[in-house]
PQR file of N, CA, C, O and H, with PARSE charges and radii, in Angstrom:
ATOM      1  N   MET A   1    -253.910  45.184 -96.813 -0.4000 1.5000
ATOM      2  CA  MET A   1    -253.515  45.575 -95.475 -0.0000 2.0000
ATOM      3  C   MET A   1    -254.364  46.772 -95.002  0.5500 1.7000
ATOM      4  O   MET A   1    -254.752  46.843 -93.836 -0.5500 1.4000
ATOM      5  N   HIS A   2    -254.642  47.702 -95.917 -0.4000 1.5000
ATOM      6  CA  HIS A   2    -255.405  48.893 -95.535 -0.0000 2.0000
ATOM      7  C   HIS A   2    -256.818  48.522 -95.069  0.5500 1.7000
ATOM      8  O   HIS A   2    -257.306  49.050 -94.070 -0.5500 1.4000
ATOM      9  H   HIS A   2    -254.327  47.645 -96.864  0.4000 1.0000
ATOM     10  N   LYS A   3    -257.469  47.610 -95.801 -0.4000 1.5000
ATOM     11  CA  LYS A   3    -258.818  47.185 -95.399 -0.0000 2.0000
ATOM     12  C   LYS A   3    -258.770  46.482 -94.048  0.5500 1.7000
ATOM     13  O   LYS A   3    -259.677  46.660 -93.234 -0.5500 1.4000
ATOM     14  H   LYS A   3    -257.073  47.181 -96.613  0.4000 1.0000
ATOM     15  N   LEU A   4    -257.744  45.695 -93.794 -0.4000 1.5000
ATOM     16  CA  LEU A   4    -257.604  45.019 -92.508 -0.0000 2.0000
ATOM     17  C   LEU A   4    -257.477  46.043 -91.381  0.5500 1.7000
ATOM     18  O   LEU A   4    -258.105  45.889 -90.334 -0.5500 1.4000
ATOM     19  H   LEU A   4    -257.008  45.551 -94.455  0.4000 1.0000
ATOM     20  N   ILE A   5    -256.688  47.062 -91.580 -0.4000 1.5000
ATOM     21  CA  ILE A   5    -256.535  48.124 -90.578 -0.0000 2.0000
ATOM     22  C   ILE A   5    -257.884  48.796 -90.315  0.5500 1.7000
ATOM     23  O   ILE A   5    -258.264  48.995 -89.162 -0.5500 1.4000
ATOM     24  H   ILE A   5    -256.177  47.187 -92.431  0.4000 1.0000
ATOM     25  N   LEU A   6    -258.596  49.141 -91.369 -0.4000 1.5000
ATOM     26  CA  LEU A   6    -259.900  49.801 -91.209 -0.0000 2.0000
ATOM     27  C   LEU A   6    -260.896  48.901 -90.484  0.5500 1.7000
ATOM     28  O   LEU A   6    -261.638  49.365 -89.618 -0.5500 1.4000
ATOM     29  H   LEU A   6    -258.286  48.980 -92.306  0.4000 1.0000
ATOM     30  N   ASP A   7    -260.914  47.616 -90.836 -0.4000 1.5000
ATOM     31  CA  ASP A   7    -261.840  46.691 -90.188 -0.0000 2.0000
ATOM     32  C   ASP A   7    -261.492  46.500 -88.715  0.5500 1.7000
ATOM     33  O   ASP A   7    -262.390  46.413 -87.877 -0.5500 1.4000
ATOM     34  H   ASP A   7    -260.311  47.240 -91.539  0.4000 1.0000
ATOM     35  N   LEU A   8    -260.218  46.433 -88.390 -0.4000 1.5000
ATOM     36  CA  LEU A   8    -259.818  46.312 -86.985 -0.0000 2.0000
ATOM     37  C   LEU A   8    -260.164  47.576 -86.209  0.5500 1.7000
ATOM     38  O   LEU A   8    -260.652  47.491 -85.082 -0.5500 1.4000
ATOM     39  H   LEU A   8    -259.488  46.503 -89.071  0.4000 1.0000
ATOM     40  N   ARG A   9    -259.922  48.732 -86.787 -0.4000 1.5000
ATOM     41  CA  ARG A   9    -260.239  49.988 -86.099 -0.0000 2.0000
ATOM     42  C   ARG A   9    -261.731  50.146 -85.873  0.5500 1.7000
ATOM     43  O   ARG A   9    -262.146  50.819 -84.929 -0.5500 1.4000
ATOM     44  H   ARG A   9    -259.525  48.801 -87.702  0.4000 1.0000
ATOM     45  N   ALA A  10    -262.543  49.537 -86.725 -0.4000 1.5000
ATOM     46  CA  ALA A  10    -263.995  49.634 -86.583 -0.0000 2.0000
ATOM     47  C   ALA A  10    -264.552  48.642 -85.563  0.5500 1.7000
ATOM     48  O   ALA A  10    -265.709  48.758 -85.159 -0.5500 1.4000
ATOM     49  H   ALA A  10    -262.207  48.991 -87.492  0.4000 1.0000
ATOM     50  N   ALA A  11    -263.747  47.675 -85.145 -0.4000 1.5000
ATOM     51  CA  ALA A  11    -264.215  46.670 -84.181 -0.0000 2.0000
ATOM     52  C   ALA A  11    -264.526  47.333 -82.843  0.5500 1.7000
ATOM     53  O   ALA A  11    -263.865  48.291 -82.444 -0.5500 1.4000
ATOM     54  H   ALA A  11    -262.807  47.581 -85.473  0.4000 1.0000
ATOM     55  N   GLU A  12    -265.520  46.821 -82.169 -0.4000 1.5000
ATOM     56  CA  GLU A  12    -266.067  47.429 -80.954 -0.0000 2.0000
ATOM     57  C   GLU A  12    -265.034  47.672 -79.845  0.5500 1.7000
ATOM     58  O   GLU A  12    -265.045  48.739 -79.232 -0.5500 1.4000
ATOM     59  H   GLU A  12    -266.058  46.043 -82.493  0.4000 1.0000
ATOM     60  N   ASN A  13    -264.166  46.734 -79.582 -0.4000 1.5000
ATOM     61  CA  ASN A  13    -263.248  46.846 -78.448 -0.0000 2.0000
ATOM     62  C   ASN A  13    -261.824  47.238 -78.815  0.5500 1.7000
ATOM     63  O   ASN A  13    -260.905  47.074 -78.012 -0.5500 1.4000
ATOM     64  H   ASN A  13    -264.157  45.867 -80.080  0.4000 1.0000
ATOM     65  N   THR A  14    -261.639  47.754 -80.024 -0.4000 1.5000
ATOM     66  CA  THR A  14    -260.304  48.151 -80.458 -0.0000 2.0000
ATOM     67  C   THR A  14    -259.842  49.390 -79.710  0.5500 1.7000
ATOM     68  O   THR A  14    -260.561  50.384 -79.610 -0.5500 1.4000
ATOM     69  H   THR A  14    -262.385  47.888 -80.676  0.4000 1.0000
ATOM     70  N   ASP A  15    -258.625  49.307 -79.186 -0.4000 1.5000
ATOM     71  CA  ASP A  15    -257.981  50.472 -78.579 -0.0000 2.0000
ATOM     72  C   ASP A  15    -257.102  51.150 -79.616  0.5500 1.7000
ATOM     73  O   ASP A  15    -257.191  52.363 -79.810 -0.5500 1.4000
ATOM     74  H   ASP A  15    -258.041  48.500 -79.267  0.4000 1.0000
ATOM     75  N   SER A  16    -256.245  50.370 -80.290 -0.4000 1.5000
ATOM     76  CA  SER A  16    -255.388  50.942 -81.337 -0.0000 2.0000
ATOM     77  C   SER A  16    -254.969  49.867 -82.328  0.5500 1.7000
ATOM     78  O   SER A  16    -254.930  48.679 -82.008 -0.5500 1.4000
ATOM     79  H   SER A  16    -256.172  49.385 -80.133  0.4000 1.0000
ATOM     80  N   VAL A  17    -254.656  50.319 -83.549 -0.4000 1.5000
ATOM     81  CA  VAL A  17    -254.124  49.458 -84.607 -0.0000 2.0000
ATOM     82  C   VAL A  17    -253.115  50.280 -85.378  0.5500 1.7000
ATOM     83  O   VAL A  17    -253.428  51.366 -85.866 -0.5500 1.4000
ATOM     84  H   VAL A  17    -254.688  51.284 -83.809  0.4000 1.0000
ATOM     85  N   TYR A  18    -251.894  49.757 -85.487 -0.4000 1.5000
ATOM     86  CA  TYR A  18    -250.851  50.442 -86.239 -0.0000 2.0000
ATOM     87  C   TYR A  18    -250.072  49.451 -87.076  0.5500 1.7000
ATOM     88  O   TYR A  18    -249.874  48.301 -86.683 -0.5500 1.4000
ATOM     89  H   TYR A  18    -251.640  48.875 -85.091  0.4000 1.0000
ATOM     90  N   SER A  19    -249.635  49.910 -88.227 -0.4000 1.5000
ATOM     91  CA  SER A  19    -248.807  49.102 -89.096 -0.0000 2.0000
ATOM     92  C   SER A  19    -247.353  49.235 -88.648  0.5500 1.7000
ATOM     93  O   SER A  19    -246.858  50.336 -88.410 -0.5500 1.4000
ATOM     94  H   SER A  19    -249.796  50.844 -88.546  0.4000 1.0000
ATOM     95  N   PHE A  20    -246.680  48.085 -88.540 -0.4000 1.5000
ATOM     96  CA  PHE A  20    -245.257  48.032 -88.225 -0.0000 2.0000
ATOM     97  C   PHE A  20    -244.601  47.119 -89.247  0.5500 1.7000
ATOM     98  O   PHE A  20    -244.517  45.909 -89.036 -0.5500 1.4000
ATOM     99  H   PHE A  20    -247.082  47.190 -88.734  0.4000 1.0000
ATOM    100  N   GLY A  21    -244.136  47.689 -90.349 -0.4000 1.5000
ATOM    101  CA  GLY A  21    -243.562  46.874 -91.421 -0.0000 2.0000
ATOM    102  C   GLY A  21    -244.632  45.996 -92.034  0.5500 1.7000
ATOM    103  O   GLY A  21    -245.668  46.488 -92.481 -0.5500 1.4000
ATOM    104  H   GLY A  21    -244.204  48.672 -90.520  0.4000 1.0000
ATOM    105  N   ASP A  22    -244.385  44.697 -92.056 -0.4000 1.5000
ATOM    106  CA  ASP A  22    -245.331  43.741 -92.633 -0.0000 2.0000
ATOM    107  C   ASP A  22    -246.381  43.278 -91.637  0.5500 1.7000
ATOM    108  O   ASP A  22    -247.203  42.421 -91.960 -0.5500 1.4000
ATOM    109  H   ASP A  22    -243.543  44.297 -91.693  0.4000 1.0000
ATOM    110  N   TYR A  23    -246.367  43.832 -90.432 -0.4000 1.5000
ATOM    111  CA  TYR A  23    -247.248  43.390 -89.360 -0.0000 2.0000
ATOM    112  C   TYR A  23    -248.143  44.524 -88.887  0.5500 1.7000
ATOM    113  O   TYR A  23    -247.906  45.695 -89.186 -0.5500 1.4000
ATOM    114  H   TYR A  23    -245.699  44.529 -90.169  0.4000 1.0000
ATOM    115  N   LEU A  24    -249.183  44.148 -88.137 -0.4000 1.5000
ATOM    116  CA  LEU A  24    -250.032  45.118 -87.464 -0.0000 2.0000
ATOM    117  C   LEU A  24    -249.908  44.896 -85.973  0.5500 1.7000
ATOM    118  O   LEU A  24    -249.845  43.757 -85.512 -0.5500 1.4000
ATOM    119  H   LEU A  24    -249.376  43.197 -87.894  0.4000 1.0000
ATOM    120  N   HIS A  25    -249.873  45.970 -85.226 -0.4000 1.5000
ATOM    121  CA  HIS A  25    -249.927  45.878 -83.767 -0.0000 2.0000
ATOM    122  C   HIS A  25    -251.316  46.341 -83.354  0.5500 1.7000
ATOM    123  O   HIS A  25    -251.725  47.469 -83.629 -0.5500 1.4000
ATOM    124  H   HIS A  25    -249.924  46.896 -85.601  0.4000 1.0000
ATOM    125  N   TYR A  26    -252.024  45.448 -82.692 -0.4000 1.5000
ATOM    126  CA  TYR A  26    -253.407  45.681 -82.280 -0.0000 2.0000
ATOM    127  C   TYR A  26    -253.479  45.606 -80.761  0.5500 1.7000
ATOM    128  O   TYR A  26    -252.910  44.701 -80.149 -0.5500 1.4000
ATOM    129  H   TYR A  26    -251.692  44.531 -82.468  0.4000 1.0000
ATOM    130  N   THR A  27    -254.174  46.554 -80.160 -0.4000 1.5000
ATOM    131  CA  THR A  27    -254.465  46.469 -78.730 -0.0000 2.0000
ATOM    132  C   THR A  27    -255.973  46.553 -78.547  0.5500 1.7000
ATOM    133  O   THR A  27    -256.680  47.256 -79.270 -0.5500 1.4000
ATOM    134  H   THR A  27    -254.636  47.289 -80.657  0.4000 1.0000
ATOM    135  N   ASP A  28    -256.428  45.814 -77.564 -0.4000 1.5000
ATOM    136  CA  ASP A  28    -257.851  45.679 -77.294 -0.0000 2.0000
ATOM    137  C   ASP A  28    -258.163  46.309 -75.935  0.5500 1.7000
ATOM    138  O   ASP A  28    -257.380  46.176 -74.994 -0.5500 1.4000
ATOM    139  H   ASP A  28    -255.854  45.243 -76.977  0.4000 1.0000
ATOM    140  N   ARG A  29    -259.279  46.979 -75.834 -0.4000 1.5000
ATOM    141  CA  ARG A  29    -259.674  47.629 -74.573 -0.0000 2.0000
ATOM    142  C   ARG A  29    -259.901  46.644 -73.439  0.5500 1.7000
ATOM    143  O   ARG A  29    -259.790  47.000 -72.266 -0.5500 1.4000
ATOM    144  H   ARG A  29    -259.915  47.087 -76.598  0.4000 1.0000
ATOM    145  N   ARG A  30    -260.222  45.395 -73.794 -0.4000 1.5000
ATOM    146  CA  ARG A  30    -260.502  44.399 -72.769 -0.0000 2.0000
ATOM    147  C   ARG A  30    -259.230  43.913 -72.079  0.5500 1.7000
ATOM    148  O   ARG A  30    -259.307  43.333 -70.996 -0.5500 1.4000
ATOM    149  H   ARG A  30    -260.312  45.106 -74.747  0.4000 1.0000
ATOM    150  N   GLY A  31    -258.063  44.136 -72.683 -0.4000 1.5000
ATOM    151  CA  GLY A  31    -256.803  43.792 -72.053 -0.0000 2.0000
ATOM    152  C   GLY A  31    -256.576  42.312 -71.835  0.5500 1.7000
ATOM    153  O   GLY A  31    -255.838  41.926 -70.929 -0.5500 1.4000
ATOM    154  H   GLY A  31    -258.000  44.607 -73.563  0.4000 1.0000
ATOM    155  N   GLU A  32    -257.186  41.493 -72.636 -0.4000 1.5000
ATOM    156  CA  GLU A  32    -257.020  40.049 -72.491 -0.0000 2.0000
ATOM    157  C   GLU A  32    -256.851  39.435 -73.874  0.5500 1.7000
ATOM    158  O   GLU A  32    -257.054  40.104 -74.887 -0.5500 1.4000
ATOM    159  H   GLU A  32    -257.785  41.807 -73.372  0.4000 1.0000
ATOM    160  N   ALA A  33    -256.485  38.180 -73.910 -0.4000 1.5000
ATOM    161  CA  ALA A  33    -256.346  37.491 -75.193 -0.0000 2.0000
ATOM    162  C   ALA A  33    -257.720  37.365 -75.844  0.5500 1.7000
ATOM    163  O   ALA A  33    -258.625  36.760 -75.269 -0.5500 1.4000
ATOM    164  H   ALA A  33    -256.320  37.637 -73.086  0.4000 1.0000
ATOM    165  N   VAL A  34    -257.878  37.916 -77.011 -0.4000 1.5000
ATOM    166  CA  VAL A  34    -259.171  37.947 -77.697 -0.0000 2.0000
ATOM    167  C   VAL A  34    -259.054  37.386 -79.117  0.5500 1.7000
ATOM    168  O   VAL A  34    -259.818  37.754 -80.010 -0.5500 1.4000
ATOM    169  H   VAL A  34    -257.143  38.407 -77.479  0.4000 1.0000
ATOM    170  N   GLU A  35    -258.105  36.508 -79.302 -0.4000 1.5000
ATOM    171  CA  GLU A  35    -257.789  35.994 -80.631 -0.0000 2.0000
ATOM    172  C   GLU A  35    -258.992  35.379 -81.334  0.5500 1.7000
ATOM    173  O   GLU A  35    -259.265  35.716 -82.486 -0.5500 1.4000
ATOM    174  H   GLU A  35    -257.484  36.209 -78.576  0.4000 1.0000
ATOM    175  N   GLU A  36    -259.710  34.492 -80.673 -0.4000 1.5000
ATOM    176  CA  GLU A  36    -260.839  33.817 -81.320 -0.0000 2.0000
ATOM    177  C   GLU A  36    -261.939  34.800 -81.704  0.5500 1.7000
ATOM    178  O   GLU A  36    -262.528  34.681 -82.778 -0.5500 1.4000
ATOM    179  H   GLU A  36    -259.488  34.218 -79.737  0.4000 1.0000
ATOM    180  N   ASP A  37    -262.217  35.757 -80.849 -0.4000 1.5000
ATOM    181  CA  ASP A  37    -263.228  36.778 -81.129 -0.0000 2.0000
ATOM    182  C   ASP A  37    -262.830  37.596 -82.354  0.5500 1.7000
ATOM    183  O   ASP A  37    -263.653  37.837 -83.237 -0.5500 1.4000
ATOM    184  H   ASP A  37    -261.739  35.854 -79.976  0.4000 1.0000
ATOM    185  N   MET A  38    -261.573  38.022 -82.406 -0.4000 1.5000
ATOM    186  CA  MET A  38    -261.111  38.835 -83.523 -0.0000 2.0000
ATOM    187  C   MET A  38    -261.068  38.025 -84.817  0.5500 1.7000
ATOM    188  O   MET A  38    -261.379  38.551 -85.885 -0.5500 1.4000
ATOM    189  H   MET A  38    -260.905  37.826 -81.688  0.4000 1.0000
ATOM    190  N   LYS A  39    -260.687  36.752 -84.731 -0.4000 1.5000
ATOM    191  CA  LYS A  39    -260.692  35.903 -85.931 -0.0000 2.0000
ATOM    192  C   LYS A  39    -262.082  35.828 -86.537  0.5500 1.7000
ATOM    193  O   LYS A  39    -262.234  35.958 -87.751 -0.5500 1.4000
ATOM    194  H   LYS A  39    -260.435  36.324 -83.863  0.4000 1.0000
ATOM    195  N   LYS A  40    -263.101  35.619 -85.706 -0.4000 1.5000
ATOM    196  CA  LYS A  40    -264.476  35.531 -86.195 -0.0000 2.0000
ATOM    197  C   LYS A  40    -264.880  36.820 -86.905  0.5500 1.7000
ATOM    198  O   LYS A  40    -265.461  36.786 -87.990 -0.5500 1.4000
ATOM    199  H   LYS A  40    -262.977  35.513 -84.719  0.4000 1.0000
ATOM    200  N   ILE A  41    -264.569  37.945 -86.288 -0.4000 1.5000
ATOM    201  CA  ILE A  41    -264.921  39.239 -86.879 -0.0000 2.0000
ATOM    202  C   ILE A  41    -264.231  39.428 -88.223  0.5500 1.7000
ATOM    203  O   ILE A  41    -264.866  39.816 -89.204 -0.5500 1.4000
ATOM    204  H   ILE A  41    -264.097  37.972 -85.407  0.4000 1.0000
ATOM    205  N   LEU A  42    -262.935  39.155 -88.268 -0.4000 1.5000
ATOM    206  CA  LEU A  42    -262.170  39.396 -89.494 -0.0000 2.0000
ATOM    207  C   LEU A  42    -262.516  38.411 -90.605  0.5500 1.7000
ATOM    208  O   LEU A  42    -262.560  38.791 -91.775 -0.5500 1.4000
ATOM    209  H   LEU A  42    -262.419  38.839 -87.471  0.4000 1.0000
ATOM    210  N   ILE A  43    -262.758  37.163 -90.257 -0.4000 1.5000
ATOM    211  CA  ILE A  43    -263.165  36.181 -91.268 -0.0000 2.0000
ATOM    212  C   ILE A  43    -264.513  36.570 -91.860  0.5500 1.7000
ATOM    213  O   ILE A  43    -264.734  36.411 -93.061 -0.5500 1.4000
ATOM    214  H   ILE A  43    -262.722  36.854 -89.307  0.4000 1.0000
ATOM    215  N   SER A  44    -265.417  37.080 -91.024 -0.4000 1.5000
ATOM    216  CA  SER A  44    -266.734  37.503 -91.533 -0.0000 2.0000
ATOM    217  C   SER A  44    -266.615  38.683 -92.491  0.5500 1.7000
ATOM    218  O   SER A  44    -267.528  38.932 -93.278 -0.5500 1.4000
ATOM    219  H   SER A  44    -265.238  37.209 -90.049  0.4000 1.0000
ATOM    220  N   LYS A  45    -265.507  39.408 -92.435 -0.4000 1.5000
ATOM    221  CA  LYS A  45    -265.272  40.542 -93.332 -0.0000 2.0000
ATOM    222  C   LYS A  45    -264.379  40.170 -94.516  0.5500 1.7000
ATOM    223  O   LYS A  45    -263.943  41.037 -95.273 -0.5500 1.4000
ATOM    224  H   LYS A  45    -264.765  39.206 -91.796  0.4000 1.0000
ATOM    225  N   GLY A  46    -264.107  38.840 -94.669 -0.4000 1.5000
ATOM    226  CA  GLY A  46    -263.384  38.371 -95.845 -0.0000 2.0000
ATOM    227  C   GLY A  46    -261.878  38.237 -95.689  0.5500 1.7000
ATOM    228  O   GLY A  46    -261.188  37.959 -96.670 -0.5500 1.4000
ATOM    229  H   GLY A  46    -264.461  38.136 -94.053  0.4000 1.0000
ATOM    230  N   HIS A  47    -261.353  38.423 -94.504 -0.4000 1.5000
ATOM    231  CA  HIS A  47    -259.910  38.284 -94.294 -0.0000 2.0000
ATOM    232  C   HIS A  47    -259.574  36.814 -94.039  0.5500 1.7000
ATOM    233  O   HIS A  47    -260.283  36.120 -93.310 -0.5500 1.4000
ATOM    234  H   HIS A  47    -261.913  38.649 -93.707  0.4000 1.0000
ATOM    235  N   THR A  48    -258.487  36.356 -94.649 -0.4000 1.5000
ATOM    236  CA  THR A  48    -258.048  34.974 -94.481 -0.0000 2.0000
ATOM    237  C   THR A  48    -256.558  34.955 -94.161  0.5500 1.7000
ATOM    238  O   THR A  48    -255.899  35.995 -94.169 -0.5500 1.4000
ATOM    239  H   THR A  48    -257.912  36.920 -95.241  0.4000 1.0000
ATOM    240  N   ASP A  49    -256.039  33.779 -93.882 -0.4000 1.5000
ATOM    241  CA  ASP A  49    -254.612  33.604 -93.567 -0.0000 2.0000
ATOM    242  C   ASP A  49    -254.164  34.507 -92.429  0.5500 1.7000
ATOM    243  O   ASP A  49    -253.112  35.140 -92.511 -0.5500 1.4000
ATOM    244  H   ASP A  49    -256.574  32.935 -93.875  0.4000 1.0000
ATOM    245  N   LEU A  50    -254.952  34.566 -91.379 -0.4000 1.5000
ATOM    246  CA  LEU A  50    -254.643  35.410 -90.233 -0.0000 2.0000
ATOM    247  C   LEU A  50    -253.716  34.676 -89.274  0.5500 1.7000
ATOM    248  O   LEU A  50    -253.908  33.496 -88.981 -0.5500 1.4000
ATOM    249  H   LEU A  50    -255.807  34.051 -91.312  0.4000 1.0000
ATOM    250  N   VAL A  51    -252.712  35.392 -88.795 -0.4000 1.5000
ATOM    251  CA  VAL A  51    -251.795  34.851 -87.800 -0.0000 2.0000
ATOM    252  C   VAL A  51    -251.741  35.837 -86.643  0.5500 1.7000
ATOM    253  O   VAL A  51    -251.451  37.017 -86.839 -0.5500 1.4000
ATOM    254  H   VAL A  51    -252.556  36.350 -89.033  0.4000 1.0000
ATOM    255  N   PHE A  52    -252.017  35.357 -85.449 -0.4000 1.5000
ATOM    256  CA  PHE A  52    -251.997  36.194 -84.257 -0.0000 2.0000
ATOM    257  C   PHE A  52    -250.803  35.794 -83.403  0.5500 1.7000
ATOM    258  O   PHE A  52    -250.492  34.611 -83.262 -0.5500 1.4000
ATOM    259  H   PHE A  52    -252.253  34.398 -85.290  0.4000 1.0000
ATOM    260  N   LYS A  53    -250.154  36.776 -82.846 -0.4000 1.5000
ATOM    261  CA  LYS A  53    -249.029  36.515 -81.950 -0.0000 2.0000
ATOM    262  C   LYS A  53    -249.031  37.586 -80.870  0.5500 1.7000
ATOM    263  O   LYS A  53    -248.970  38.781 -81.163 -0.5500 1.4000
ATOM    264  H   LYS A  53    -250.407  37.737 -82.960  0.4000 1.0000
ATOM    265  N   GLN A  54    -249.101  37.151 -79.634 -0.4000 1.5000
ATOM    266  CA  GLN A  54    -249.073  38.108 -78.536 -0.0000 2.0000
ATOM    267  C   GLN A  54    -247.620  38.536 -78.312  0.5500 1.7000
ATOM    268  O   GLN A  54    -246.718  37.699 -78.283 -0.5500 1.4000
ATOM    269  H   GLN A  54    -249.150  36.181 -79.396  0.4000 1.0000
ATOM    270  N   ILE A  55    -247.405  39.844 -78.154 -0.4000 1.5000
ATOM    271  CA  ILE A  55    -246.057  40.379 -77.970 -0.0000 2.0000
ATOM    272  C   ILE A  55    -246.032  41.280 -76.747  0.5500 1.7000
ATOM    273  O   ILE A  55    -247.077  41.708 -76.256 -0.5500 1.4000
ATOM    274  H   ILE A  55    -248.138  40.523 -78.177  0.4000 1.0000
ATOM    275  N   ASN A  56    -244.856  41.558 -76.271 -0.4000 1.5000
ATOM    276  CA  ASN A  56    -244.670  42.604 -75.263 -0.0000 2.0000
ATOM    277  C   ASN A  56    -244.469  43.911 -76.003  0.5500 1.7000
ATOM    278  O   ASN A  56    -243.765  43.938 -77.012 -0.5500 1.4000
ATOM    279  H   ASN A  56    -244.007  41.210 -76.669  0.4000 1.0000
ATOM    280  N   PRO A  57    -245.069  44.997 -75.531 -0.5600 1.5000
ATOM    281  CA  PRO A  57    -244.926  46.267 -76.233  0.2800 2.0000
ATOM    282  C   PRO A  57    -243.474  46.712 -76.280  0.5500 1.7000
ATOM    283  O   PRO A  57    -242.743  46.612 -75.294 -0.5500 1.4000
ATOM    284  N   GLY A  58    -243.074  47.203 -77.438 -0.4000 1.5000
ATOM    285  CA  GLY A  58    -241.735  47.759 -77.620 -0.0000 2.0000
ATOM    286  C   GLY A  58    -241.774  49.268 -77.499  0.5500 1.7000
ATOM    287  O   GLY A  58    -242.818  49.851 -77.205 -0.5500 1.4000
ATOM    288  H   GLY A  58    -243.667  47.284 -78.239  0.4000 1.0000
ATOM    289  N   ILE A  59    -240.646  49.889 -77.725 -0.4000 1.5000
ATOM    290  CA  ILE A  59    -240.563  51.350 -77.594 -0.0000 2.0000
ATOM    291  C   ILE A  59    -241.482  52.038 -78.606  0.5500 1.7000
ATOM    292  O   ILE A  59    -242.051  53.087 -78.303 -0.5500 1.4000
ATOM    293  H   ILE A  59    -239.798  49.415 -77.965  0.4000 1.0000
ATOM    294  N   GLU A  60    -241.633  51.462 -79.805 -0.4000 1.5000
ATOM    295  CA  GLU A  60    -242.518  52.068 -80.808 -0.0000 2.0000
ATOM    296  C   GLU A  60    -243.966  52.043 -80.337  0.5500 1.7000
ATOM    297  O   GLU A  60    -244.709  53.003 -80.536 -0.5500 1.4000
ATOM    298  H   GLU A  60    -241.171  50.610 -80.050  0.4000 1.0000
ATOM    299  N   ASP A  61    -244.361  50.930 -79.706 -0.4000 1.5000
ATOM    300  CA  ASP A  61    -245.733  50.824 -79.191 -0.0000 2.0000
ATOM    301  C   ASP A  61    -245.982  51.851 -78.098  0.5500 1.7000
ATOM    302  O   ASP A  61    -247.043  52.475 -78.054 -0.5500 1.4000
ATOM    303  H   ASP A  61    -243.757  50.150 -79.544  0.4000 1.0000
ATOM    304  N   CYS A  62    -245.007  52.026 -77.220 -0.4000 1.5000
ATOM    305  CA  CYS A  62    -245.132  53.011 -76.145 -0.0000 2.0000
ATOM    306  C   CYS A  62    -245.218  54.422 -76.706  0.5500 1.7000
ATOM    307  O   CYS A  62    -246.001  55.240 -76.223 -0.5500 1.4000
ATOM    308  H   CYS A  62    -244.145  51.519 -77.257  0.4000 1.0000
ATOM    309  N   PHE A  63    -244.411  54.710 -77.728 -0.4000 1.5000
ATOM    310  CA  PHE A  63    -244.442  56.020 -78.370 -0.0000 2.0000
ATOM    311  C   PHE A  63    -245.810  56.281 -78.999  0.5500 1.7000
ATOM    312  O   PHE A  63    -246.367  57.367 -78.838 -0.5500 1.4000
ATOM    313  H   PHE A  63    -243.775  54.046 -78.121  0.4000 1.0000
ATOM    314  N   MET A  64    -246.354  55.299 -79.711 -0.4000 1.5000
ATOM    315  CA  MET A  64    -247.661  55.488 -80.342 -0.0000 2.0000
ATOM    316  C   MET A  64    -248.749  55.687 -79.284  0.5500 1.7000
ATOM    317  O   MET A  64    -249.663  56.488 -79.484 -0.5500 1.4000
ATOM    318  H   MET A  64    -245.901  54.416 -79.842  0.4000 1.0000
ATOM    319  N   SER A  65    -248.663  54.985 -78.185 -0.4000 1.5000
ATOM    320  CA  SER A  65    -249.644  55.149 -77.114 -0.0000 2.0000
ATOM    321  C   SER A  65    -249.569  56.554 -76.529  0.5500 1.7000
ATOM    322  O   SER A  65    -250.597  57.187 -76.291 -0.5500 1.4000
ATOM    323  H   SER A  65    -247.920  54.335 -78.022  0.4000 1.0000
ATOM    324  N   LEU A  66    -248.373  57.033 -76.301 -0.4000 1.5000
ATOM    325  CA  LEU A  66    -248.212  58.391 -75.760 -0.0000 2.0000
ATOM    326  C   LEU A  66    -248.694  59.456 -76.738  0.5500 1.7000
ATOM    327  O   LEU A  66    -249.242  60.476 -76.319 -0.5500 1.4000
ATOM    328  H   LEU A  66    -247.537  56.519 -76.494  0.4000 1.0000
ATOM    329  N   MET A  67    -248.498  59.233 -78.025 -0.4000 1.5000
ATOM    330  CA  MET A  67    -248.910  60.207 -79.037 -0.0000 2.0000
ATOM    331  C   MET A  67    -250.439  60.319 -79.097  0.5500 1.7000
ATOM    332  O   MET A  67    -250.962  61.354 -79.508 -0.5500 1.4000
ATOM    333  H   MET A  67    -248.053  58.404 -78.365  0.4000 1.0000
ATOM    334  N   ASN A  68    -251.151  59.276 -78.697 -0.4000 1.5000
ATOM    335  CA  ASN A  68    -252.610  59.298 -78.746 -0.0000 2.0000
ATOM    336  C   ASN A  68    -253.234  59.935 -77.522  0.5500 1.7000
ATOM    337  O   ASN A  68    -254.452  60.113 -77.485 -0.5500 1.4000
ATOM    338  H   ASN A  68    -250.726  58.435 -78.364  0.4000 1.0000
ATOM    339  N   LYS A  69    -252.453  60.282 -76.531 -0.4000 1.5000
ATOM    340  CA  LYS A  69    -252.999  60.882 -75.311 -0.0000 2.0000
ATOM    341  C   LYS A  69    -253.008  62.381 -75.397  0.5500 1.7000
ATOM    342  O   LYS A  69    -253.436  63.051 -74.456 -0.5500 1.4000
ATOM    343  H   LYS A  69    -251.464  60.137 -76.562  0.4000 1.0000
TER
END
């Protein structure tokens, strides 16, 4: 999980990546669905069994966003 977080944070258009239990919450600067692009990047770095799910931000996501400002 740690390597996945580091690889996502190093991606060009990453806005934020945070661990939430067994999941990661990722936001992209482009503000659009970028699943295929991110899959290609992560697979090239050796990550497999990736599952993407678009969510609405919860209170924790809003708190983390505010903490970064």
